[in-house]
C-alpha positions, 0 to 999 in steps of 0.5 A, a space after each residue: 252766295 254773292 254772285 261774283 264779277 268775273 262769271 257775271 261780265 265774261 258771262 255772255 250766252 247769246 255768242 259763241 265762244 269764237 266771238 271776238 272779245 278784246 282787240 288791240 288796235 294799236 298791236 293787232 293782238 286780238 282774243 275771244 270769249 272762249 280765249 278770254 276765258 281760258 287765259 283768266 283761270 290759267 293766269 288765275 291758277 298760277 297766281 295761287 301757284 306763286 303764293 297769292 291767297 284770298 283776300 290778298 289786295 294785288 296792285 295792277 299797273 298795266 294799260 289799256 288792253 288784253 293783258 289788263 283784262 287777263 290780270 284783272 280777272 285773274 286776281 279776282 278770280 283767284 279771291 284777290 281784290 285789284 287796286 288799278 293804277 293809272 301808268 301814267 302816274 309817277 312812281 310816287 303817285 303809284 307808291 302812294 296810291 299803292 299803300 294807302 290801298 294797302 297793296 301786297 303784290 303789284 302786276 307792273 307791265 310798263 315800260 315805266 311811262 306809261 306808253 305800253 303794257 307788254 304782252 302777257 307773258 312779260 307780266 311780273 308780279 313778285 314773285 313773278 308770273 309767267 306763262 310757265 307758271 300757269 299752267 294749260 288750264 283752270 287748275 286746281 287752285 282756281 277752282 279751290 279758290 272760285 268755289 270757297 268764295 262764300 260772300 265775295 268781298 272787294 273786287 277793286 279798290 279804286 282811287 276817287 278823283 281828289 280834285 279839291 284835295 289828295 285822292 281817296 280809296 274806295 272800296 267797291 265790292 263785287 255786288 255794289 259792280 254787278 248792281 251797277 253794271 245790272 242797271 247801266 246795261 238795261 238803261 243803255 243796252 249794247 247789241 252782240 256786235 257793237 265794237 266799242 273803243 276804249 279811250 278812257 283808261 281801265 284804271 279809272 272807273 267810268 273806263 273799266 265799268 261803263 266801256 269794258 265790263 258794259 260791253 263785255 256784259 252786253 257780248 260786245 267787242 272792245 276794241 282798246 289803244 294803250 294811249 289816247 291820241 285823237 288821231 289813232 283813235 279815229 283811225 282805229 274807230 273806222 279801221 275796226 268797224 267801231 259803233 259806240 264811243 265813250 269819252 270825257 268831254 276834253 276828248 270829245 272835244 279832241 276827236 272833233 278837232 281831229 275829225 274836221 283836220 284828217 277826216 275818216 269815215 264813221 260810217 257805223 258809229 251809232 252813239 257816243 256816250 260823253 260823262 266824267 265832267 260838265 260838257 261845255 255849251 255846244 259840245 254835244 250838238 258839235 259832236 254830233 255834227 262832226 262825228 255824225 252820231 248821237 251824243 248822250 250825256 252820263 253821270 256816276 261816281 267812283 263810288 257808284 261804280 258806275 252810272 246813276 244816270 244815262 241817256 237812252 239812245 230816243 233822248 234829246 239831251 238839252 245843254 246842262 241835263 245828264 239824264 234819268 236816274 238808272 233804276 234802283 237808285 233812290 235819291 233825294 236833294 239836301 239843300 240842292 246836294 245830291 243824296 243817293 243810295 242802293 246796291 252799288 254804292 260802297 259801303 265806306 263812302 256812305 252815312 249810318 242810313 246808307 246815304 252817299 253824299 255826292 257833293 253835287 249841286 243838282 235839280 231835277 227838270 222833267 225827270 232829268 238831272 241838271 248839274 249846277 256846281 260842286 259843294 266844295 267847290 263853291 265860292 263864298 262871296 259875302 257870304 253869298 255861294 258861287 258855283 264856278 260851273 256857273 261861271 265856267 259855263 258863261 265864259 266857254 260860250 265866249 267864241 274865243 274861249 276853248 276851256 275855263 275854269 274859275 277858282 277862289 282866291 282870297 280877299 281881305 273885303 269880301 272873303 273870297 272872290 271868284 278869278 276864271 282861267 281861260 285857254 284861248 282860240 282867238 284874240 281876245 281882250 280879258 276885259 271883254 272876257 270879263 265882261 261877257 260873263 260879268 253882264 250875265 251874273 248877280 253883282 257878287 258873282 262876277 269874275 275879278 280876273 280873267 288869267 291865260 293858260 295853255 291847259 286847264 288841269 284835269 283829271 282822267 275824267 275829264 274833271 277840272 283840279 282847282 287845287 293846281 289853279 291856285 298860282 296863275 299867270 300874270 293877267 294881262 
């Protein structure tokens, strides 16, 4: 019988049932491990009593918090699969995602603006789910569904980032997610007394697996915020004695800025892990200095349900390096592109031989990955390939640049040409920025123009959305 995700995640036998599992920093609500398990079973029975059946697909549009955890695992316990929808998405974006995933149910308790999830008793679905429908314990419907699951299939229907086109659906099985957690928790074990601040949305694979499930599996406590803002996040970390923090590089940058402006006591912080997008040069060292804790790199994809590589606490990452690959992952480099194969890889993302072509250009240096670019984002200049990430890394080294992105524009002579988009933190001439980069690269890689923008468009995981860089501001 294939293991199922919910008992795997919630079975932290070393911790007593009254130990805290999830704490909502912005409301004060908290739930113990025993209470969480009871709520999951009770809600699963209510859903089954209302008509949810094994194999049904349920949209889940909730902010980070207790309600999300209960609803997610109630659906899985009832034999359904979940489509996590970011509450910050517009109604049209959510509708497209749900239709693409084939969802027939929706649990949606946001205020319509993606800011706050309502309490569990206000969860709604067609038909409504409420405490009076949910029963008082693990009823016969939930037990029947759990006992009948001979083969656990799809657990989560995720949405891949879609940075170069429209988002795509990725079906992650219970087996995929358990395999990823097994490898990830072995590579980066947490202690039962760890308290992890969840600043990443649970609707994203990074937040769901590397933060929520990783922490619960290790017996730790998840401290949630319904909406990420750097100041409140730091205050929550201080108030709740947070020991671990997982963040994408843009969040890490804003947390450092907020800590400089209004410092809080982070004495209990043991470590920070960042991933989801390349980290600018100097960010890791800056974060370690400002936040007062080691900063490690992680690497993974939605299609792999979590980490492919993560640094241990005693590693000392260098700029541009990530970490060793986790156990159980086969890999090969094909023309510089990383291909991986293993039990955590979604079936609908692989070729006939089981290989996932990650689209990431990498090199292996002393046993660790170095991400050098993306295949689909390569710029073709006179037949030469130019990786935007290389030019972005150079541009971000300039002290006047807070953030940068590089994209292609058509060129009648060379086919394409790289142009840069920059967010400045100090006055500087565009010509100086171009010269700074161009002096360090081959002629065909040189940045053609520099455009000033107020922000670089990024996904929730911090990846640059290059298709939104096609209409630049006026160059200066």
